[in-house]
C-alpha positions as YAML, in Angstrom:
chain: A
units: angstrom
residues:
- id: 1
  name: MET
  ca: [-164.03, 100.30, 95.79]
- id: 2
  name: PRO
  ca: [-167.80, 100.35, 95.10]
- id: 3
  name: THR
  ca: [-168.82, 99.12, 91.64]
- id: 4
  name: VAL
  ca: [-172.09, 100.25, 90.05]
- id: 5
  name: GLN
  ca: [-173.85, 99.20, 86.85]
- id: 6
  name: ILE
  ca: [-175.26, 101.48, 84.17]
- id: 7
  name: LYS
  ca: [-178.83, 100.33, 83.51]
- id: 8
  name: PHE
  ca: [-181.70, 101.19, 81.23]
- id: 9
  name: LEU
  ca: [-184.71, 102.67, 83.00]
- id: 10
  name: HIS
  ca: [-186.40, 99.26, 82.86]
- id: 11
  name: ASN
  ca: [-183.46, 97.86, 84.88]
- id: 12
  name: ALA
  ca: [-181.71, 95.82, 82.17]
- id: 13
  name: PRO
  ca: [-177.92, 96.32, 82.19]
- id: 14
  name: VAL
  ca: [-176.55, 98.51, 79.41]
- id: 15
  name: PRO
  ca: [-174.09, 96.61, 77.16]
- id: 16
  name: SER
  ca: [-170.70, 97.96, 76.12]
- id: 17
  name: THR
  ca: [-171.87, 98.53, 72.51]
- id: 18
  name: LEU
  ca: [-175.11, 100.14, 71.36]
- id: 19
  name: THR
  ca: [-176.68, 101.10, 68.05]
- id: 20
  name: LEU
  ca: [-178.95, 104.13, 67.90]
- id: 21
  name: VAL
  ca: [-180.67, 105.93, 65.02]
- id: 22
  name: GLU
  ca: [-180.45, 109.70, 64.66]
- id: 23
  name: GLY
  ca: [-183.18, 111.27, 66.77]
- id: 24
  name: ASN
  ca: [-183.24, 108.39, 69.29]
- id: 25
  name: ARG
  ca: [-183.06, 109.16, 73.03]
- id: 26
  name: LEU
  ca: [-180.96, 106.98, 75.30]
- id: 27
  name: ARG
  ca: [-182.05, 107.11, 78.93]
- id: 28
  name: VAL
  ca: [-179.99, 105.28, 81.53]
- id: 29
  name: LYS
  ca: [-179.54, 105.29, 85.28]
- id: 30
  name: ILE
  ca: [-177.06, 104.44, 88.02]
- id: 31
  name: GLU
  ca: [-178.44, 103.48, 91.41]
- id: 32
  name: ALA
  ca: [-177.15, 103.70, 95.00]
- id: 33
  name: VAL
  ca: [-174.70, 106.52, 94.40]
- id: 34
  name: ALA
  ca: [-174.95, 109.46, 96.76]
- id: 35
  name: LYS
  ca: [-175.13, 113.01, 95.47]
- id: 36
  name: THR
  ca: [-171.76, 113.72, 97.06]
- id: 37
  name: TYR
  ca: [-170.09, 111.88, 94.20]
- id: 38
  name: LYS
  ca: [-171.49, 114.19, 91.52]
- id: 39
  name: LEU
  ca: [-171.57, 112.03, 88.38]
- id: 40
  name: GLY
  ca: [-171.13, 113.30, 84.85]
- id: 41
  name: ALA
  ca: [-170.94, 112.03, 81.25]
- id: 42
  name: ARG
  ca: [-168.01, 112.16, 78.89]
- id: 43
  name: ILE
  ca: [-168.60, 111.79, 75.14]
- id: 44
  name: ASP
  ca: [-165.81, 111.64, 72.57]
- id: 45
  name: ALA
  ca: [-167.93, 113.25, 69.84]
- id: 46
  name: PRO
  ca: [-170.74, 115.40, 71.33]
- id: 47
  name: SER
  ca: [-171.83, 116.37, 67.81]
- id: 48
  name: ILE
  ca: [-172.89, 112.72, 67.35]
- id: 49
  name: LEU
  ca: [-174.35, 112.08, 70.81]
- id: 50
  name: ALA
  ca: [-175.46, 114.99, 72.98]
- id: 51
  name: ALA
  ca: [-175.90, 114.78, 76.77]
- id: 52
  name: GLN
  ca: [-178.47, 116.48, 78.94]
- id: 53
  name: PRO
  ca: [-177.42, 117.46, 82.50]
- id: 54
  name: PRO
  ca: [-177.79, 114.43, 84.81]
- id: 55
  name: VAL
  ca: [-180.56, 114.40, 87.41]
- id: 56
  name: HIS
  ca: [-180.08, 113.02, 90.94]
- id: 57
  name: ASN
  ca: [-182.99, 111.42, 92.83]
- id: 58
  name: ALA
  ca: [-182.20, 111.91, 96.52]
- id: 59
  name: ARG
  ca: [-184.89, 109.48, 97.70]
- id: 60
  name: ALA
  ca: [-183.42, 106.54, 95.74]
- id: 61
  name: ASP
  ca: [-179.84, 107.84, 95.55]
- id: 62
  name: SER
  ca: [-180.00, 107.27, 91.80]
- id: 63
  name: TRP
  ca: [-178.73, 109.27, 88.83]
- id: 64
  name: GLN
  ca: [-180.53, 109.51, 85.51]
- id: 65
  name: PHE
  ca: [-178.81, 110.43, 82.24]
- id: 66
  name: ASP
  ca: [-180.46, 111.46, 78.99]
- id: 67
  name: PHE
  ca: [-178.65, 111.40, 75.63]
- id: 68
  name: VAL
  ca: [-179.83, 112.31, 72.12]
- id: 69
  name: ALA
  ca: [-178.42, 110.77, 68.93]
- id: 70
  name: GLN
  ca: [-177.87, 113.79, 66.69]
- id: 71
  name: GLN
  ca: [-176.17, 112.54, 63.53]
- id: 72
  name: PRO
  ca: [-174.66, 109.36, 62.08]
- id: 73
  name: GLY
  ca: [-171.25, 108.38, 63.37]
- id: 74
  name: LEU
  ca: [-169.32, 106.46, 66.02]
- id: 75
  name: THR
  ca: [-168.49, 107.72, 69.50]
- id: 76
  name: LYS
  ca: [-167.72, 106.54, 73.01]
- id: 77
  name: LEU
  ca: [-169.66, 107.37, 76.14]
- id: 78
  name: SER
  ca: [-168.47, 107.11, 79.74]
- id: 79
  name: ILE
  ca: [-170.14, 107.98, 83.03]
- id: 80
  name: VAL
  ca: [-167.63, 109.02, 85.66]
- id: 81
  name: ALA
  ca: [-167.43, 110.61, 89.08]
- id: 82
  name: VAL
  ca: [-166.38, 114.22, 88.54]
- id: 83
  name: GLN
  ca: [-166.41, 114.64, 92.31]
- id: 84
  name: GLY
  ca: [-165.49, 111.90, 94.78]
- id: 85
  name: THR
  ca: [-163.14, 108.93, 94.44]
- id: 86
  name: GLY
  ca: [-163.18, 105.16, 94.58]
- id: 87
  name: LEU
  ca: [-166.22, 104.61, 92.34]
- id: 88
  name: SER
  ca: [-166.08, 102.06, 89.50]
- id: 89
  name: VAL
  ca: [-168.78, 102.35, 86.81]
- id: 90
  name: MET
  ca: [-169.55, 99.41, 84.52]
- id: 91
  name: PRO
  ca: [-169.24, 99.37, 81.60]
- id: 92
  name: ALA
  ca: [-166.35, 101.77, 81.82]
- id: 93
  name: ALA
  ca: [-167.01, 102.89, 78.22]
- id: 94
  name: ILE
  ca: [-169.93, 102.37, 75.85]
- id: 95
  name: THR
  ca: [-169.31, 102.40, 72.11]
- id: 96
  name: VAL
  ca: [-172.29, 104.04, 70.41]
- id: 97
  name: GLN
  ca: [-172.95, 103.70, 66.69]
- id: 98
  name: VAL
  ca: [-175.51, 106.21, 65.41]
- id: 99
  name: GLU
  ca: [-177.11, 105.32, 62.06]
- id: 100
  name: LYS
  ca: [-179.10, 107.41, 59.62]
- id: 101
  name: SER
  ca: [-182.87, 107.22, 59.94]
- id: 102
  name: ILE
  ca: [-185.08, 105.80, 57.20]
- id: 103
  name: SER
  ca: [-187.86, 107.85, 55.62]
- id: 104
  name: LEU
  ca: [-190.40, 106.95, 52.93]
- id: 105
  name: PRO
  ca: [-190.42, 108.72, 49.55]
- id: 106
  name: ALA
  ca: [-192.93, 111.55, 49.24]
- id: 107
  name: GLU
  ca: [-196.54, 110.35, 49.08]
- id: 108
  name: LYS
  ca: [-197.32, 111.98, 45.75]
- id: 109
  name: THR
  ca: [-194.44, 110.35, 43.86]
- id: 110
  name: THR
  ca: [-194.73, 107.04, 42.03]
- id: 111
  name: GLU
  ca: [-192.03, 105.62, 44.28]
- id: 112
  name: GLY
  ca: [-193.90, 106.78, 47.35]
- id: 113
  name: MET
  ca: [-197.10, 105.08, 46.22]
- id: 114
  name: LEU
  ca: [-195.27, 101.85, 45.35]
- id: 115
  name: VAL
  ca: [-193.45, 101.75, 48.70]
- id: 116
  name: ARG
  ca: [-196.68, 102.11, 50.65]
- id: 117
  name: LEU
  ca: [-198.45, 99.48, 48.52]
- id: 118
  name: LEU
  ca: [-195.59, 96.99, 48.98]
- id: 119
  name: LEU
  ca: [-195.57, 97.52, 52.74]
- id: 120
  name: ALA
  ca: [-199.36, 97.14, 52.90]
- id: 121
  name: GLU
  ca: [-199.42, 93.96, 50.77]
- id: 122
  name: ASN
  ca: [-196.61, 92.10, 52.56]
- id: 123
  name: PHE
  ca: [-196.47, 90.69, 56.06]
- id: 124
  name: SER
  ca: [-194.42, 92.66, 58.57]
- id: 125
  name: PRO
  ca: [-192.02, 90.77, 60.88]
- id: 126
  name: ASP
  ca: [-194.79, 90.67, 63.51]
- id: 127
  name: GLY
  ca: [-197.68, 90.16, 61.10]
- id: 128
  name: ALA
  ca: [-196.87, 86.86, 59.42]
- id: 129
  name: PRO
  ca: [-199.20, 83.94, 60.22]
- id: 130
  name: ARG
  ca: [-197.80, 80.85, 61.92]
- id: 131
  name: ASN
  ca: [-197.41, 78.94, 58.67]
- id: 132
  name: VAL
  ca: [-195.20, 81.65, 57.16]
- id: 133
  name: ALA
  ca: [-191.55, 81.92, 58.22]
- id: 134
  name: TRP
  ca: [-190.69, 85.61, 57.87]
- id: 135
  name: LYS
  ca: [-187.44, 86.07, 55.93]
- id: 136
  name: ALA
  ca: [-186.07, 89.37, 54.68]
- id: 137
  name: SER
  ca: [-184.82, 87.76, 51.43]
- id: 138
  name: ASP
  ca: [-188.26, 86.30, 50.70]
- id: 139
  name: VAL
  ca: [-189.94, 89.63, 51.39]
- id: 140
  name: LEU
  ca: [-187.59, 91.32, 48.93]
- id: 141
  name: THR
  ca: [-188.43, 88.74, 46.25]
- id: 142
  name: SER
  ca: [-192.16, 89.03, 46.96]
- id: 143
  name: MET
  ca: [-192.02, 92.79, 46.56]
- id: 144
  name: ARG
  ca: [-190.13, 92.47, 43.29]
- id: 145
  name: TRP
  ca: [-192.78, 90.09, 41.99]
- id: 146
  name: MET
  ca: [-195.51, 92.52, 43.02]
- id: 147
  name: ARG
  ca: [-193.88, 95.38, 41.15]
- id: 148
  name: ARG
  ca: [-193.64, 93.05, 38.15]
- id: 149
  name: VAL
  ca: [-197.39, 92.37, 38.33]
- id: 150
  name: ILE
  ca: [-198.14, 96.09, 38.27]
- id: 151
  name: GLU
  ca: [-195.71, 96.85, 35.42]
- id: 152
  name: ASN
  ca: [-196.97, 93.89, 33.37]
- id: 153
  name: ARG
  ca: [-200.57, 95.04, 33.77]
- id: 154
  name: LEU
  ca: [-199.67, 98.54, 32.63]
- id: 155
  name: LYS
  ca: [-197.83, 97.26, 29.54]
- id: 156
  name: SER
  ca: [-200.33, 94.51, 28.73]
- id: 157
  name: GLY
  ca: [-202.35, 96.56, 26.27]
- id: 158
  name: LYS
  ca: [-205.41, 95.31, 28.19]
- id: 159
  name: PRO
  ca: [-205.53, 97.35, 31.44]
- id: 160
  name: GLU
  ca: [-209.31, 96.98, 31.38]
- id: 161
  name: GLU
  ca: [-208.75, 93.35, 32.38]
- id: 162
  name: PHE
  ca: [-207.67, 94.80, 35.74]
- id: 163
  name: MET
  ca: [-210.38, 97.44, 36.23]
- id: 164
  name: ALA
  ca: [-208.05, 100.14, 34.86]
- id: 165
  name: ARG
  ca: [-209.42, 100.96, 31.39]
- id: 166
  name: GLY
  ca: [-207.28, 103.59, 29.70]
- id: 167
  name: ALA
  ca: [-204.48, 103.32, 32.27]
- id: 168
  name: THR
  ca: [-201.25, 105.08, 31.26]
- id: 169
  name: THR
  ca: [-199.40, 105.20, 34.60]
- id: 170
  name: ILE
  ca: [-198.50, 103.00, 37.53]
- id: 171
  name: ALA
  ca: [-200.87, 105.10, 39.63]
- id: 172
  name: ASP
  ca: [-203.75, 104.22, 37.29]
- id: 173
  name: ILE
  ca: [-203.11, 100.52, 37.88]
- id: 174
  name: ILE
  ca: [-202.76, 100.82, 41.65]
- id: 175
  name: LYS
  ca: [-205.83, 103.03, 42.08]
- id: 176
  name: ALA
  ca: [-208.02, 100.91, 39.77]
- id: 177
  name: ASN
  ca: [-211.67, 101.08, 40.80]
- id: 178
  name: ASP
  ca: [-214.66, 99.80, 38.84]
- id: 179
  name: ARG
  ca: [-217.87, 100.95, 40.53]
- id: 180
  name: GLY
  ca: [-216.58, 100.06, 43.95]
- id: 181
  name: MET
  ca: [-214.68, 96.92, 42.91]
- id: 182
  name: VAL
  ca: [-210.98, 97.53, 43.57]
- id: 183
  name: GLN
  ca: [-207.71, 95.76, 42.86]
- id: 184
  name: PHE
  ca: [-205.71, 96.93, 45.87]
- id: 185
  name: HIS
  ca: [-207.55, 97.45, 49.15]
- id: 186
  name: GLY
  ca: [-207.30, 101.00, 50.45]
- id: 187
  name: PHE
  ca: [-205.52, 102.48, 47.43]
- id: 188
  name: PRO
  ca: [-208.30, 103.87, 45.16]
- id: 189
  name: THR
  ca: [-208.33, 106.95, 47.43]
- id: 190
  name: TYR
  ca: [-204.53, 107.26, 47.64]
- id: 191
  name: PRO
  ca: [-202.74, 109.31, 48.99]
- id: 192
  name: THR
  ca: [-205.51, 109.07, 51.59]
- id: 193
  name: LEU
  ca: [-205.30, 105.70, 53.34]
- id: 194
  name: ASN
  ca: [-207.57, 104.33, 56.04]
- id: 195
  name: GLN
  ca: [-206.57, 104.78, 59.67]
- id: 196
  name: ASN
  ca: [-205.43, 101.21, 60.20]
- id: 197
  name: MET
  ca: [-203.14, 101.24, 57.17]
- id: 198
  name: GLN
  ca: [-201.67, 104.60, 58.13]
- id: 199
  name: GLU
  ca: [-201.06, 103.45, 61.70]
- id: 200
  name: ASN
  ca: [-199.28, 100.33, 60.43]
- id: 201
  name: LEU
  ca: [-196.97, 102.41, 58.24]
- id: 202
  name: THR
  ca: [-196.20, 104.69, 61.18]
- id: 203
  name: ASP
  ca: [-195.44, 101.71, 63.41]
- id: 204
  name: TYR
  ca: [-193.13, 100.13, 60.82]
- id: 205
  name: LEU
  ca: [-191.10, 103.33, 60.50]
- id: 206
  name: GLN
  ca: [-190.95, 103.95, 64.23]
- id: 207
  name: ILE
  ca: [-189.55, 100.48, 64.91]
- id: 208
  name: ALA
  ca: [-187.14, 100.63, 61.95]
- id: 209
  name: ASN
  ca: [-185.81, 103.91, 63.34]
- id: 210
  name: ASN
  ca: [-185.54, 102.78, 66.96]
- id: 211
  name: GLY
  ca: [-182.05, 101.45, 67.60]
- id: 212
  name: LEU
  ca: [-183.07, 100.07, 70.99]
- id: 213
  name: HIS
  ca: [-186.05, 98.03, 69.74]
- id: 214
  name: GLY
  ca: [-185.45, 94.27, 69.76]
- id: 215
  name: LYS
  ca: [-186.87, 93.83, 66.22]
- id: 216
  name: ARG
  ca: [-185.36, 96.93, 64.73]
- id: 217
  name: THR
  ca: [-183.14, 95.05, 62.24]
- id: 218
  name: ALA
  ca: [-186.07, 93.06, 60.81]
- id: 219
  name: TYR
  ca: [-188.24, 96.16, 60.41]
- id: 220
  name: GLN
  ca: [-185.36, 98.08, 58.91]
- id: 221
  name: GLN
  ca: [-184.96, 95.29, 56.34]
- id: 222
  name: PHE
  ca: [-188.73, 95.29, 55.71]
- id: 223
  name: VAL
  ca: [-188.99, 99.02, 55.08]
- id: 224
  name: GLN
  ca: [-185.73, 99.21, 53.14]
- id: 225
  name: ALA
  ca: [-186.84, 96.35, 50.87]
- id: 226
  name: ALA
  ca: [-189.90, 98.36, 49.81]
- id: 227
  name: ILE
  ca: [-187.81, 101.48, 49.19]
- id: 228
  name: THR
  ca: [-185.28, 99.49, 47.18]
- id: 229
  name: VAL
  ca: [-187.87, 97.72, 45.01]
- id: 230
  name: ALA
  ca: [-189.78, 100.93, 44.30]
- id: 231
  name: SER
  ca: [-186.68, 102.77, 43.07]
- id: 232
  name: GLU
  ca: [-184.43, 100.12, 41.48]
- id: 233
  name: PRO
  ca: [-184.53, 99.08, 37.80]
- id: 234
  name: LEU
  ca: [-187.36, 96.62, 37.19]
- id: 235
  name: ALA
  ca: [-186.26, 93.13, 38.22]
- id: 236
  name: ALA
  ca: [-186.49, 90.20, 35.83]
- id: 237
  name: ASP
  ca: [-189.80, 88.39, 35.69]
- id: 238
  name: PRO
  ca: [-189.53, 84.91, 37.24]
- id: 239
  name: THR
  ca: [-191.76, 83.48, 34.50]
- id: 240
  name: SER
  ca: [-191.50, 83.30, 30.73]
- id: 241
  name: THR
  ca: [-194.98, 84.80, 30.15]
- id: 242
  name: GLY
  ca: [-195.23, 87.27, 33.02]
- id: 243
  name: LEU
  ca: [-196.84, 87.62, 36.44]
- id: 244
  name: TYR
  ca: [-200.24, 89.33, 36.40]
- id: 245
  name: ALA
  ca: [-201.76, 88.91, 39.86]
- id: 246
  name: TRP
  ca: [-201.30, 87.95, 43.47]
- id: 247
  name: ARG
  ca: [-203.74, 87.03, 46.18]
- id: 248
  name: SER
  ca: [-203.42, 86.05, 49.83]
- id: 249
  name: GLU
  ca: [-202.62, 82.36, 50.14]
- id: 250
  name: GLY
  ca: [-205.84, 80.34, 50.28]
- id: 251
  name: SER
  ca: [-208.01, 83.13, 48.81]
- id: 252
  name: GLY
  ca: [-208.46, 81.32, 45.51]
- id: 253
  name: SER
  ca: [-207.68, 82.28, 41.93]
- id: 254
  name: PRO
  ca: [-208.62, 85.76, 40.60]
- id: 255
  name: GLY
  ca: [-210.31, 84.03, 37.65]
- id: 256
  name: PRO
  ca: [-210.15, 81.20, 35.11]
- id: 257
  name: ASP
  ca: [-207.44, 82.92, 33.03]
- id: 258
  name: PHE
  ca: [-204.99, 83.01, 35.93]
- id: 259
  name: LYS
  ca: [-202.53, 80.16, 36.53]
- id: 260
  name: VAL
  ca: [-200.58, 79.66, 39.75]
- id: 261
  name: HIS
  ca: [-196.86, 80.37, 39.53]
- id: 262
  name: ALA
  ca: [-195.79, 80.10, 43.19]
- id: 263
  name: THR
  ca: [-196.70, 81.02, 46.74]
- id: 264
  name: LEU
  ca: [-194.23, 83.20, 48.64]
- id: 265
  name: MET
  ca: [-194.51, 84.98, 52.00]
- id: 266
  name: GLY
  ca: [-198.22, 84.22, 52.26]
- id: 267
  name: ASN
  ca: [-199.15, 85.44, 48.77]
- id: 268
  name: THR
  ca: [-199.89, 83.30, 45.71]
- id: 269
  name: PHE
  ca: [-198.67, 84.76, 42.39]
- id: 270
  name: TYR
  ca: [-200.30, 84.08, 39.03]
- id: 271
  name: THR
  ca: [-199.48, 84.18, 35.34]
- id: 272
  name: HIS
  ca: [-202.18, 84.76, 32.70]
- id: 273
  name: ALA
  ca: [-203.42, 82.38, 30.02]
- id: 274
  name: ARG
  ca: [-203.67, 85.04, 27.31]
- id: 275
  name: LEU
  ca: [-201.50, 88.03, 28.26]
- id: 276
  name: ARG
  ca: [-197.73, 88.14, 27.79]
- id: 277
  name: LYS
  ca: [-195.13, 90.44, 29.32]
- id: 278
  name: GLN
  ca: [-193.81, 93.06, 26.94]
- id: 279
  name: ASP
  ca: [-190.07, 93.15, 27.68]
...
């Protein structure tokens, strides 16, 4: 009895369990099987995973299958000979978990602005320098501290200390701009961001929503952390007086009134000598 292996198009064997995200395409192949066998796909729940008609390549005697993850859920997939006998396909069944895709809040909402700022100001799983060990838990804490900085500045009664004279909203703090001097690179023109920042955001989402990407879990945690921090109740301040700034590690203090609290995920966070948090 001939035995054949289901493979990805790049030749790696397909495992017996897979995770996809809605909208993902799963393309696989089986080689060295003549057209006389006539292969087909069986799916327990076609509403979760839809199959395109298989295509046979006569020159290579290979079959290609194309599936689309349509909605969250769990199903099983098998490739079988619907014509011909004596063929064993491995794995005999593939369990496919389809998960919901992640999307960012709308650009023009406060949450949407915060999410994009937090993603821009923190290292991605592939962006951390060698001296920084990327950890999802540390990223979450870093983002919570950053939101604290912004909220503390808004409630300080002295937003002019942060180039945001007269600020009454989170957006006023984030978009602060004093004759070309800015607090957060790229954000004075928000929702317009420069090309590099926009491409990074697109890449983060694409990987987080690609169930077959090797770093999908890390990017999913990265993006979800920003969404969580932007929408959850304000986390407790880690200091008694309040965080008021952060800068990339090694960049130096923002000024003489700022005192180092801690360095986390490549950013150094500061308290202020005169200002105090208002909660």
